[in-house]
C-alpha positions in Angstrom: -2.4 15.0 22.1 -3.6 16.6 18.8 -7.0 17.5 17.7 -9.6 14.8 17.7 -11.8 14.8 14.6 -14.1 12.6 12.5 -12.9 12.3 8.9 -13.1 10.0 6.0 -9.9 8.4 4.8 -9.8 10.7 1.8 -10.3 13.8 4.0 -7.6 12.5 6.4 -5.1 12.2 3.4 -6.0 15.8 2.3 -5.3 17.2 5.8 -1.9 15.4 5.8 -1.0 16.7 2.4 -1.9 20.3 3.5 0.2 19.9 6.6 3.1 18.5 4.5 3.4 21.8 2.7 3.7 20.6 -0.9 4.8 23.0 -3.6 2.9 21.4 -6.5 -0.2 19.2 -6.6 -1.2 17.7 -9.9 -4.9 16.7 -10.0 -7.2 14.6 -12.0 -10.3 13.3 -10.2 -11.4 9.7 -10.3 -13.6 7.7 -8.0 -13.0 6.9 -5.2 -10.1 9.3 -4.9 -11.9 12.5 -6.1 -12.6 13.7 -2.5 -8.8 14.1 -1.9 -8.3 16.7 -4.6 -11.6 18.3 -3.9 -10.6 18.9 -0.3 -7.2 20.2 -1.3 -8.8 22.6 -3.8 -11.0 23.9 -0.9 -8.0 24.3 1.3 -6.4 26.3 -1.5 -9.4 28.4 -2.1 -9.7 29.2 1.7 -6.1 30.3 1.8 -5.0 27.3 4.0 -2.8 25.7 1.3 0.0 27.6 -0.4 0.7 25.3 -3.3 0.5 25.4 -7.1 -2.6 23.4 -8.1 -2.4 21.9 -11.6 -5.6 20.4 -12.9 -4.7 18.1 -15.7 -6.7 16.6 -18.6 -5.8 13.0 -17.7 -3.9 10.9 -15.2 -1.1 10.5 -17.7 -0.8 14.3 -17.8 -1.0 14.6 -14.0 1.9 12.3 -13.5 3.8 14.0 -16.3 3.3 17.3 -14.5 4.5 15.7 -11.2 7.7 14.6 -12.9 8.4 18.0 -14.4 7.7 19.8 -11.1 9.7 17.3 -9.0 12.7 17.7 -11.3 12.9 21.4 -10.3 13.2 20.4 -6.6 9.5 20.9 -5.6 7.7 18.8 -3.1 5.1 17.1 -5.3 1.8 15.2 -4.6 -0.9 13.6 -6.6 -3.7 11.0 -6.1 -5.3 8.4 -8.3 -7.0 5.0 -8.5 -7.9 2.2 -10.8 -8.1 3.2 -14.5 -6.2 6.3 -13.6 -3.2 4.3 -12.4 -3.5 2.2 -15.6 -3.5 5.4 -17.8 -0.5 6.9 -16.0 1.3 3.5 -16.1 3.9 4.7 -18.7 4.9 7.6 -16.5 5.1 5.6 -13.3 8.3 4.1 -14.7 9.7 7.5 -15.7 9.1 8.9 -12.2 11.0 6.0 -10.5 13.7 5.8 -13.1 14.4 9.5 -12.7 14.6 8.9 -8.9 11.9 11.5 -8.1 10.4 11.6 -4.6 6.8 12.0 -5.6 4.1 10.9 -3.2 0.8 9.6 -4.6 -2.2 8.6 -2.5 -4.2 5.7 -4.0 -7.7 4.9 -3.1 -7.5 1.3 -4.3 -10.2 0.3 -6.8 -10.9 -2.6 -9.2 -10.0 -2.3 -12.8 -12.4 -2.6 -15.8 -14.0 -4.6 -17.3 -16.9 -4.9 -16.3 -17.0 -1.3 -15.0 -16.6 -1.4 -11.2 -15.9 1.5 -8.9 -15.5 -0.5 -5.8 -12.5 -1.8 -3.9 -9.8 -4.3 -4.6 -6.0 -3.9 -5.2 -5.7 -4.8 -8.8 -4.6 -1.3 -9.6 -1.5 -1.0 -7.4 -0.7 -4.7 -7.4 -0.6 -4.5 -11.2 2.0 -1.6 -10.8 4.1 -3.5 -8.3 7.1 -3.6 -10.6 7.0 0.0 -11.6 9.7 1.0 -9.2 7.6 2.8 -6.6 7.7 2.1 -2.9 4.3 0.9 -1.8 2.8 1.3 1.7 -0.7 -0.1 2.5 -2.9 1.3 5.3 -5.5 -0.3 7.5 -7.6 2.8 8.4 -7.9 6.6 8.1 -5.5 7.3 10.9 -2.8 5.2 9.2 -3.6 6.8 5.9 -3.1 10.3 7.5 0.2 9.4 9.2 1.6 7.6 6.2 1.6 10.8 4.0 4.1 12.4 6.4 6.2 9.2 6.5 6.0 8.8 2.7 7.5 12.3 2.0 10.2 11.7 4.6 11.1 8.4 3.0 10.9 9.5 -0.6 13.0 12.6 -0.1 15.8 10.9 2.0 19.1 11.4 0.2 19.7 7.6 0.2 16.3 6.8 -1.3 15.1 9.4 -3.8 12.2 7.2 -5.0 8.5 7.8 -5.4 6.0 6.4 -2.9 2.4 5.2 -3.1 0.4 5.4 0.0 -2.6 3.1 -0.5 -5.9 2.8 1.2 -9.0 0.7 0.3 -11.5 2.5 -1.8 -14.8 3.3 0.0 -14.0 1.0 2.9 -11.4 3.6 4.0 -11.7 6.4 1.5 -15.4 7.2 2.2 -15.9 5.8 5.7 -15.8 8.3 8.6 -13.6 7.4 11.5 -12.6 9.1 14.7 -8.9 10.1 14.5 -6.3 12.5 15.8 -4.7 15.3 13.8 -1.1 16.3 14.6 -0.1 19.8 15.5 1.5 21.7 12.6 4.7 22.5 14.5 5.2 18.8 15.2 4.7 17.9 11.6 7.2 20.6 10.6 9.7 19.2 13.0 9.3 15.7 11.7 9.1 16.7 8.0 11.5 19.5 7.0 11.3 21.1 3.6 12.7 19.1 0.7 16.4 19.5 -0.1 16.6 18.3 -3.7 19.7 16.3 -4.6 20.1 17.3 -8.2 17.4 19.9 -9.3 17.4 21.2 -12.8 18.7 24.7 -13.1 18.7 26.9 -16.2 22.0 28.3 -15.2 23.6 24.9 -14.9 21.8 22.7 -17.5 21.9 18.9 -17.4 20.4 16.2 -19.6 17.5 14.3 -18.1 15.8 11.3 -19.8 18.4 10.6 -22.4 18.6 7.4 -24.4 19.8 4.5 -22.3 21.9 2.5 -24.7 22.7 -1.1 -23.8 26.2 -0.1 -22.8 24.8 1.8 -19.8 21.2 0.7 -19.2 21.8 -2.4 -17.0 24.0 -0.4 -14.6 21.3 2.2 -14.2 18.6 -0.4 -13.5 20.9 -2.1 -10.9 21.5 1.2 -9.1 17.7 1.7 -9.0 17.2 -1.9 -7.6 19.9 -1.4 -5.0 18.3 1.8 -3.9 14.9 0.2 -3.7 16.2 -2.7 -1.6 18.2 -0.5 0.6 15.2 1.8 1.2 13.9 -0.7 3.7 16.5 0.6 6.2 15.3 4.1 5.7 11.6 3.1 6.0 12.4 1.4 9.3 14.2 4.5 10.6 11.4 6.8 9.6 8.8 4.5 11.2 10.8 4.3 14.4 11.3 8.1 14.5 7.6 8.6 14.0 6.8 6.1 16.7 9.0 7.8 19.2 7.6 11.3 18.4 3.9 10.4 18.3 3.6 7.3 20.4 2.6 5.0 17.5 3.6 1.4 16.7 4.3 1.4 12.9 6.4 -1.5 11.6 7.2 -3.1 8.3 5.0 -6.0 9.4 3.0 -6.6 12.6 2.2 -9.8 14.4 -0.9 -10.8 16.3 -1.1 -14.0 18.4 1.8 -15.6 16.6 3.8 -16.9 19.6 2.3 -20.4 19.6 0.5 -20.3 16.3 0.3 -23.6 14.2 -1.1 -21.8 11.2 -1.2 -18.1 10.2 -3.0 -15.6 8.0 -1.1 -12.9 6.1 -3.2 -9.9 5.4 -2.9 -6.4 3.8 -5.0 -3.2 4.0 -8.3 -2.9 5.8 -8.9 -6.7 5.6 -6.2 -7.1 8.3 -8.8 -5.7 10.8 -11.4 -8.3 9.8 -8.7 -11.0 9.9 -7.7 -10.0 13.4 -11.3 -10.2 14.6 -11.6 -13.7 13.0 -8.3 -14.8 14.7 -9.5 -13.5 18.1 -12.8 -15.5 17.7 -11.0 -18.7 16.7 -8.5 -18.3 19.5 -11.4 -18.3 22.0 -12.4 -21.6 20.4 -9.0 -23.0 21.2 -7.6 -22.9 17.6 -3.9 -21.9 17.4 -4.0 -19.4 14.6 -2.1 -16.1 14.3 -2.0 -13.1 12.0 0.8 -11.2 10.2 -0.1 -7.9 8.6 2.2 -6.5 5.9 2.4 -2.8 5.6 5.2 -2.3 3.2 4.8 -4.4 0.0 7.6 -2.7 -2.0 10.3 -3.3 -1.2 9.1 -6.8 -0.2 10.2 -7.5 3.5 11.6 -11.0 2.8 13.7 -11.5 6.0 11.0 -10.1 8.3 8.4 -12.5 6.8 10.8 -15.5 7.0 11.5 -14.8 10.7 7.8 -14.3 11.5 6.4 -17.3 9.7 9.1 -19.9 9.8 7.5 -21.9 12.7 4.0 -22.4 11.4 2.8 -25.3 9.3 0.5 -23.5 6.8 -0.2 -19.9 5.8 -3.3 -18.5 4.2 -2.6 -15.3 2.3 -5.6 -12.9 2.2 -5.2 -11.3 -1.2 -7.5 -8.6 -2.6 -6.3 -9.3 -6.1 -5.9 -12.1 -8.6 -2.8 -12.5 -10.8 -4.5 -14.1 -13.8 -3.1 -17.5 -15.0 -0.8 -17.9 -12.0 -1.2 -19.0 -8.4 -3.8 -16.7 -6.9 -2.8 -13.2 -5.7 0.5 -11.3 -5.9 1.0 -11.3 -2.2 0.6 -15.0 -2.0 3.1 -15.6 -4.8 5.6 -13.3 -3.3 5.4 -15.0 0.1 5.7 -18.4 -1.4 9.0 -17.3 -3.1 10.2 -15.6 0.0 9.8 -18.8 2.1 11.2 -21.2 -0.5 14.7 -21.4 0.9 13.5 -22.2 4.4 14.5 -25.8 5.4 11.1 -26.6 6.8 9.0 -24.2 4.9 5.3 -23.9 5.6 2.6 -24.5 3.0 1.3 -21.4 1.4 -2.2 -21.0 -0.1 -3.6 -17.8 -1.5 -7.1 -16.7 -0.6 -8.1 -14.0 -3.2 -11.2 -12.2 -1.8 -13.1 -9.0 -1.7 -12.8 -8.6 -5.5 -14.7 -5.6 -6.9 -15.8 -4.5 -3.4 -17.6 -7.7 -2.4 -17.8 -7.9 1.4 -15.4 -10.2 3.2 -16.6 -11.1 6.6 -15.3 -12.9 9.7 -17.3 -16.0 8.6 -15.4 -16.1 5.3 -12.0 -16.0 7.0 -13.1 -18.7 9.5 -14.2 -21.0 6.7 -11.0 -20.4 4.8 -9.0 -21.1 8.0 -10.7 -24.6 8.3 -9.0 -25.4 5.0 -5.8 -24.0 6.4 -5.9 -26.3 9.4 -6.6 -29.2 7.1 -3.5 -28.5 5.1 -1.4 -28.3 8.3 -2.8 -31.6 9.5 -2.3 -33.5 6.3 1.0 -31.7 5.6 -0.1 -31.4 2.0 -1.2 -28.6 -0.3 -3.6 -29.7 -3.0 -4.4 -26.3 -4.5 -2.4 -23.1 -4.9 -5.4 -20.9 -4.2 -9.1 -20.7 -3.3 -11.2 -17.7 -4.1 -13.1 -16.7 -0.9 -16.6 -15.2 -0.9 -17.5 -16.1 -4.5 -20.2 -18.3 -5.9 -19.2 -21.2 -8.0 -17.2 -24.5 -8.0 -13.9 -24.4 -6.3 -14.7 -21.3 -4.3 -15.2 -20.8 -0.5 -18.4 -19.0 0.1 -20.7 -18.1 3.0 -24.3 -17.4 2.3 -25.8 -14.1 3.5 -28.1 -15.8 6.1 -25.0 -17.0 7.9 -25.0 -20.6 6.6 -22.1 -22.0 4.8 -22.3 -23.3 1.2 
């Protein structure tokens, strides 16, 4: 067993980054991620971190620095959130198109406007088509472990893609939890130093980032898409190796009380914990409901979700995001598409919730589940989504005194 400590999610990430032995860390602070780069700066000042720290004047510049450093063969890390992700958006596509194994920790935060520093997933869900692998964590311990897994996945010779390791802002980033740190020699054994596939070399110059004329561009994008889809195999291998070494149970998706479930919830991030408690409570009341938690959102685990959810009548997707003008949240839309080809596909309703950091409680999930059971009984879906925990017509809300509106 490693060292037992009490750390915030951000501190846990910083410890993992230090133990991963990065060569370059590009930094621009933004709430609620700032603590990560502050901790890394302190490790560096104390002589515990041998890396090149590069303070940048913007998130766009920070990602640009990561791209340049990664091209040389360096192991590279950065962290961001919210408007920072939006500002570096242009360079996210460059990093993935260059097939650079950069790892970025994201403390998920709502996007402006109005100004909001609290949690939802509109930042990374908005960047879901930028070509980055995306892994979402439920707590500080997962956030810590995922950094090691992310570097191993990104740097695999068959992957060579950047990875976002995402944890909910404030709910995980600033909440202190008891957790276990791994021994450095165990980390070194699991995560060897990077072996760059094609680093730039002044003695053997190559062209990087040239114009992609129509005669070549489609083939390049198809190669990138194939690599992203195929990365699911490597992700599973890395998770399995980590599980064997450290007695953990990481999977692409995980199931809870799904054996005889008539309806199911699909959750992502820290809300999966709340959803699990709600499911346990409803099970005690005799309600046949289960939970599937998705950990890897990109690449989207279509086959795993089809197999896990094919026997239920209705699914409520707990989204921490709204895709404006569509059918609720991105996770709900992706699941609906993934299940479309099933012969007896279940109904799918999206439950966007927790927007801008609003608390989502067990009572909210219970109330939403009542609608879910109604859909299953009628075998009819009347609405594509219902916003949960929000005042106003068409929303599902629970008052703060415990009553239901």
